[in-house]
C-alpha positions in Angstrom: 16.2 -8.6 -34.6 18.2 -7.2 -31.8 19.3 -9.1 -28.8 18.8 -7.5 -25.5 21.9 -6.6 -23.7 22.7 -8.5 -20.6 22.0 -6.4 -17.5 22.0 -7.1 -13.9 18.7 -7.0 -11.9 18.4 -4.1 -9.6 18.3 -5.3 -6.1 15.3 -4.6 -3.9 16.1 -2.3 -1.1 14.8 -2.5 2.4 12.8 0.7 2.1 10.9 -0.8 -0.9 10.0 -3.8 1.1 8.9 -1.7 4.1 6.7 0.5 2.0 5.2 -2.4 0.1 4.3 -4.3 3.3 2.9 -1.1 4.9 0.7 -0.7 1.8 -0.5 -4.2 2.0 -1.1 -3.9 5.8 -3.2 -0.8 5.3 -5.3 -2.5 2.7 -5.9 -5.5 4.9 -6.7 -3.2 7.8 -9.2 -1.3 5.7 -10.9 -4.5 4.6 -11.1 -5.8 8.2 -12.6 -2.5 9.3 -15.1 -2.6 6.5 -16.3 -6.0 7.5 -16.4 -4.8 11.2 -18.7 -2.0 10.1 -20.9 -4.5 8.2 -21.1 -6.7 11.2 -21.8 -3.7 13.5 -24.6 -2.6 11.2 -26.2 -6.0 11.3 -26.0 -6.0 15.1 -27.5 -2.5 15.3 -24.4 -1.0 17.0 -24.3 2.7 17.9 -21.6 4.1 15.6 -21.2 7.4 17.4 -19.5 5.9 20.5 -16.5 3.8 21.3 -14.0 2.8 18.6 -16.5 3.0 15.8 -15.6 6.5 14.6 -12.0 5.5 14.3 -12.9 2.4 12.4 -15.0 4.5 10.0 -12.1 6.9 9.4 -9.7 4.0 8.8 -12.0 2.7 6.0 -11.8 6.0 4.2 -8.1 7.0 4.8 -6.2 3.6 4.7 -6.8 2.8 1.0 -5.7 6.3 0.0 -2.5 6.0 2.0 -1.9 2.5 0.7 -2.2 3.7 -2.9 0.2 6.6 -2.2 2.7 4.2 -0.6 2.5 1.9 -3.6 2.9 4.8 -6.0 6.0 5.9 -4.1 7.5 2.4 -4.4 6.7 2.4 -8.1 8.3 5.8 -8.7 11.4 4.9 -6.7 11.7 1.7 -8.6 11.5 3.5 -12.0 14.1 6.1 -10.9 16.5 3.4 -9.7 16.1 1.3 -12.9 16.7 4.4 -15.0 19.9 5.3 -13.1 21.1 1.7 -13.4 20.4 1.6 -17.1 22.2 5.0 -17.5 25.2 3.6 -15.7 25.2 6.1 -12.9 
């Protein structure tokens, strides 16, 4: 059996935290907008006027952007760990 070599943990950078919280915020916003559409449908709201079109667009676009932000954080983390393990 081989013993793992001692290594330092790679510190979390500010940009990683910002992108992670932006991703989480977009997912929460999307869920809130989804429930708003459900409540609006129950109340027979007119979805063609007011803020309803924006809410409808947020439900479609926010999860995609959240996934892309999370994927960016993941790739940045892998690259940083690879550089740290390589020693450069």
